[in-house]
C-alpha positions as CSV (number, residue, x, y, z in Angstrom):
1,M,0.0,0.0,0.0
2,S,1.2,3.5,-0.8
3,K,2.5,5.7,2.0
4,H,0.6,8.6,0.4
5,K,-3.0,9.3,1.3
6,I,-3.6,11.1,-2.0
7,T,-4.9,8.8,-4.8
8,Q,-5.6,9.2,-8.4
9,D,-9.4,8.8,-7.7
10,Y,-9.2,11.5,-5.0
11,L,-7.3,13.9,-7.3
12,K,-9.8,13.4,-10.2
13,S,-12.7,14.1,-7.8
14,I,-11.4,17.5,-6.8
15,F,-9.4,18.7,-9.9
16,T,-9.5,18.8,-13.6
17,Y,-6.2,19.1,-15.6
18,E,-5.5,21.7,-18.2
19,D,-2.1,22.5,-19.8
20,G,0.1,21.6,-16.9
21,Q,-2.2,22.9,-14.1
22,L,-4.6,21.3,-11.7
23,I,-7.9,23.3,-11.7
24,W,-10.1,23.3,-8.7
25,A,-13.4,21.4,-9.5
26,K,-14.5,21.1,-5.9
27,K,-14.5,23.6,-3.1
28,L,-12.5,22.2,-0.2
29,A,-11.8,25.4,1.7
30,A,-12.9,29.1,1.7
31,R,-9.8,30.1,-0.3
32,V,-10.5,27.6,-3.0
33,K,-12.2,29.0,-6.1
34,I,-13.7,26.5,-8.5
35,G,-12.3,26.9,-12.0
36,Q,-9.1,28.5,-10.8
37,P,-5.6,26.9,-10.9
38,A,-4.5,25.3,-7.7
39,G,-1.2,26.1,-5.9
40,T,1.3,28.8,-5.3
41,S,5.0,29.1,-6.1
42,D,7.5,28.1,-3.4
43,K,10.9,29.7,-2.9
44,A,12.6,27.2,-5.3
45,G,10.1,28.0,-8.1
46,Y,8.0,24.9,-7.9
47,I,4.2,25.0,-7.7
48,Q,2.9,23.6,-4.4
49,I,-0.6,22.6,-3.4
50,G,-1.9,22.0,0.1
51,L,-4.2,18.9,0.5
52,K,-5.3,17.0,3.6
53,G,-3.0,19.1,5.8
54,K,0.2,18.4,3.8
55,I,2.0,20.4,1.1
56,Y,2.7,18.6,-2.2
57,R,4.5,19.7,-5.3
58,A,2.1,20.1,-8.2
59,H,4.2,18.0,-10.6
60,H,3.9,15.0,-8.3
61,L,0.2,15.4,-8.0
62,I,-0.1,15.8,-11.8
63,W,1.9,12.6,-12.3
64,V,-0.5,10.7,-9.9
65,Y,-3.5,12.3,-11.6
66,H,-2.3,10.9,-15.0
67,C,-0.4,7.8,-14.1
68,G,-2.1,6.6,-11.0
69,K,1.1,6.0,-9.0
70,W,3.6,8.1,-7.0
71,P,7.0,8.5,-8.6
72,E,10.2,8.1,-6.7
73,Q,11.7,11.1,-8.5
74,L,10.5,13.3,-11.4
75,D,12.4,15.4,-13.9
76,H,11.2,18.4,-15.8
77,I,12.5,17.6,-19.2
78,N,12.9,21.3,-20.3
79,G,14.3,22.2,-16.8
80,I,11.5,24.8,-16.1
81,K,10.3,24.0,-12.6
82,W,6.8,25.5,-13.1
83,D,6.2,23.8,-16.4
84,N,4.1,20.9,-15.2
85,R,2.6,19.7,-18.5
86,I,2.5,15.9,-18.3
87,E,4.5,15.7,-21.5
88,N,7.3,17.7,-19.8
89,L,7.5,15.2,-16.8
90,R,9.4,11.9,-16.7
91,E,10.4,9.5,-14.0
92,S,14.1,9.7,-13.2
93,T,16.7,8.9,-10.7
94,Q,18.3,11.6,-8.5
95,L,21.5,11.4,-10.6
96,Q,19.5,11.7,-13.9
97,N,17.7,14.7,-12.5
98,T,21.0,16.3,-11.5
99,R,22.4,15.8,-15.0
100,N,19.5,17.8,-16.5
101,R,20.2,20.9,-14.4
102,P,21.4,24.2,-16.0
103,Q,24.6,26.0,-15.2
104,N,25.2,27.3,-11.6
105,K,24.5,31.0,-11.3
106,N,28.0,31.7,-9.7
107,S,30.0,30.3,-12.7
108,S,32.6,32.3,-14.6
109,S,30.8,31.3,-17.8
110,S,27.2,31.6,-19.0
111,Y,27.3,27.9,-20.1
112,K,27.2,24.6,-18.2
113,G,30.4,22.7,-18.2
114,V,32.5,25.7,-19.1
115,H,34.7,28.1,-17.0
116,K,36.8,31.0,-17.9
117,A,40.4,31.1,-16.6
118,P,42.2,34.3,-15.7
119,T,44.2,33.9,-18.9
120,G,41.0,34.4,-20.9
121,R,40.9,30.8,-22.1
122,F,37.7,28.7,-21.7
123,Y,37.9,25.2,-20.3
124,A,35.3,22.5,-20.8
125,N,34.9,19.7,-18.2
126,I,32.2,17.2,-17.4
127,C,31.7,15.1,-14.3
128,V,30.8,11.4,-14.9
129,D,30.5,8.9,-12.1
130,N,32.2,11.3,-9.7
131,S,35.2,11.7,-12.1
132,R,35.9,15.0,-13.8
133,I,36.8,14.6,-17.5
134,Y,38.8,17.3,-19.1
135,L,37.4,18.2,-22.6
136,G,39.8,20.8,-23.6
137,A,40.9,24.5,-23.5
138,F,39.5,26.9,-26.1
139,S,40.0,30.5,-27.0
140,D,36.3,30.8,-27.8
141,E,33.5,30.2,-25.2
142,I,31.1,28.7,-27.8
143,D,33.7,26.1,-28.9
144,A,34.1,25.1,-25.3
145,T,30.3,24.9,-24.9
146,E,29.9,22.7,-27.9
147,A,32.6,20.3,-26.5
148,Y,30.6,20.1,-23.3
149,D,27.3,19.6,-25.1
150,T,28.7,16.8,-27.2
151,A,30.1,15.0,-24.1
152,A,26.8,15.5,-22.2
153,K,24.8,13.8,-25.0
154,K,27.4,11.0,-25.1
155,Y,27.4,10.3,-21.4
156,F,23.9,11.3,-20.2
157,G,21.7,10.6,-23.3
158,E,18.2,11.9,-23.0
159,F,18.9,13.4,-19.5
160,A,21.7,15.6,-20.8
161,Y,21.3,19.3,-20.2
162,T,22.8,21.0,-23.2
163,N,23.4,24.7,-23.7
164,F,22.3,24.8,-27.3
165,V,19.3,22.9,-28.7
């Protein structure tokens, strides 16, 4: 038996689904407005919904609404935390989810897998199975980025976050 009290039948009795949003179909509390999207954004940028005294991330509820089971881990394919369209969600491991993350904001480059050295050269690296793989030094940031993207596709497949589509 699932550790979660929220079931697909329960979700379908209180919500409809429309383009990545759960829409209230039943009034559960004074603040609930039938026909309005459920949830608010949390500090991390995910949509959260309160049900039965607990807070749930909307993408998990949407997965249960469509698939009837609770996922261990979900990944937003396009990396946009609030884009909860069912076609943008997939089950993943924690490692796969991590591989599909964009560049850290405090990086010396705008692109994932690339950093700029004080010399002005751009270095591309990728971490695979806790080992850093050196991909080369480049005078052009875009060349370094393309080297990272190629390696990410090779090592991470469909879960690769690439800088260029």
